[in-house]
C-alpha positions, 0 to 999 in steps of 0.5 A: 262686905258692904261698903259705905263709900260712893259707887261708880254712879255717885250714890251711897245707898239711895242718896246722892247723884247729881241733879243738876240744870242743863246749863251746868251739866257739862262743867259738873261731867268735866269735873267728874272725869277730872277729879280723881285722877288729879286727887291721885296724881303724884304732883297734886299730893305733893303740893297739897301735902305740902301746903298741909305742912308748911301753911296749915300747920298739919298734922293737927294734934290728937290730944288726951283729955285728961279731965274729960276722960275722968268725967265721962269714964273713957280715954277721951282724944280730941282731934284738934282741928280749932289749930289750923290755919284760919281756925277750922277744918275748912282749910284742908278743902279749900286748899285741894279744891283751888289745887284742882280748879288751877289744874281744870284751868279755871281763873275765877271762884265762888263759895257759900258759907254759913258760919264764915269759915269755909268763907275765910278758908277759900278767901285765903287760898284765893290770896294765896293762889292770886284768884278773884273770889266772890263769897256768897253769905245769908245777910243774917250770917253776915251780922252774926259773924262779922269778924270772919265777914272782915277777915274775908274782906281783908283777904281780898273776897267780895263778900255778897250778902243774900237777903232771900228765905231766912237769909242763912246757908241755903240761901247762900248756897242757892246764890253761889249756884246761880252765879255758877250757871251764869259762868260756867266756863271759867268759874269754879265753885268750891263748895265747903261741905259734903253736899251738891251734886257728885263728885263734890260729897266724894271729892270733899270727903277725899280732902278731909280725909287726912282727919282720919288718916292722921288719927289712924297713926296717932292712935297707933302711937298713943294707944298702940292700935290704929282704931278707936272703939268711938268716933264722934263729930259734928254734922251739917253739911258733914265735911268734918265728920266725912274727914273724921271717919273716912279711914274707918267708915267700913270697919265695924270695930269702930262706932260712929256717932254723930251730933246734928243741930237740934236747935229748941227741939226736934220736935219743935218748928226751930230745928235743923235736925234733918237727919232725925225729921227729914224725908227724901228730897232733892236739894241743891243738886243732891238726893238727901234727907231734907227739911221739907213740907208735904209738897216739897217746899223747903222748911226754913232750918234754925240752929244757934249755930250758922254753920249747922242750920242747913236743911239737909245733910250730905249724902254720906251721912243719910245712908249711914243714918239710914242703915244704922252704921252711924247713931245720929243724936240731936243736940239743942242749943242749950246743950251745946252752950253748956258742953262749950263752957264744960271744955273751956273750963275743964281743958282750956279749949274754947270751941266753935258752936259746930264743935260743941254739938259734938262735945254735948253728946258725951253726957248722952253716951257716957252709960255706954263708955267703958273705962277702956273705950278710946273715943276720938271727938273732932274739934271742928273749929275754934271759937273766936267767931263765936264769943258773942254768942257765948257771952250772951248766954254765959249767965244761963250755963250752970256747969 
């Protein structure tokens, strides 16, 4: 049977690998050799799971959304990652990676962030573990996500605004990699998504796989079976989606549906729908689908969501898209905004703009759902950080 998991060379089909500058070769090789033995060790698992339970507040609830289920003609369950400490799924990965960093003897942490959720999660675990932390963030995102910037600073992290490119996530990642190149021996780079050179995509997916692990037993409890008919999540770099599907990726009974950032429309210049319109290229150490010109220059992405405007997508999802294992739906800004207000009014849950790109797939999928279908949709984060954007657009939304 074909597997969609990573192979021994760090590839998912033709996507993945580790394309790194020579100065980082040894650092990445060391991590490649260390990460699985550490993650699979009893000592790591005990400490990791204890922190997930007592610090993060896991398991996150699997909530039956009654009114939305009636509207969309299915049994809709929401996986509530928005209820985690720090407000998103990002903390699952940050805790795991800082434990790995400590076990590898690293003494300094760098990270990149878009919407700021990964930055906050990293700053949080650095405060917890008493490690210095520098977070690179695009200058535009620093403006868009001011509350998260102040949180990071309060937690003791140094937030470094990046003024190159279009001043968003791609540029923050470039700077974080530059920093890592300058301090390879003592610095651990906590990547927030399933992007970057192998082993990062697999490591992040494994640390986020707690999401699908919980979905299995929670569904067994609620529905008497441990798998849904549909799994839905938003995808930028792809970590919440990877965690949502990890234990189901090779289970053909489960249909995978991912929502990416269409921006103003994938046929316009203002989009971040890299799976839909991207071509194969190398970005940030990995072979993925990238938004690029014919001569390989990166096309600047755009999305109303600071966490999804990345010009590529992790290799896991590139492979799922290319093989047809996952259906990928580009969601435009206005559709995501409408979905956010709908969930807020119908279920009393204010989702992050990123998560709203998953919710906005429901109207597009409604014709496929049968009343007995079990649909699990991951609400990857809460909407506090996006309130300004929501308030700015609230008069345009007709529910």
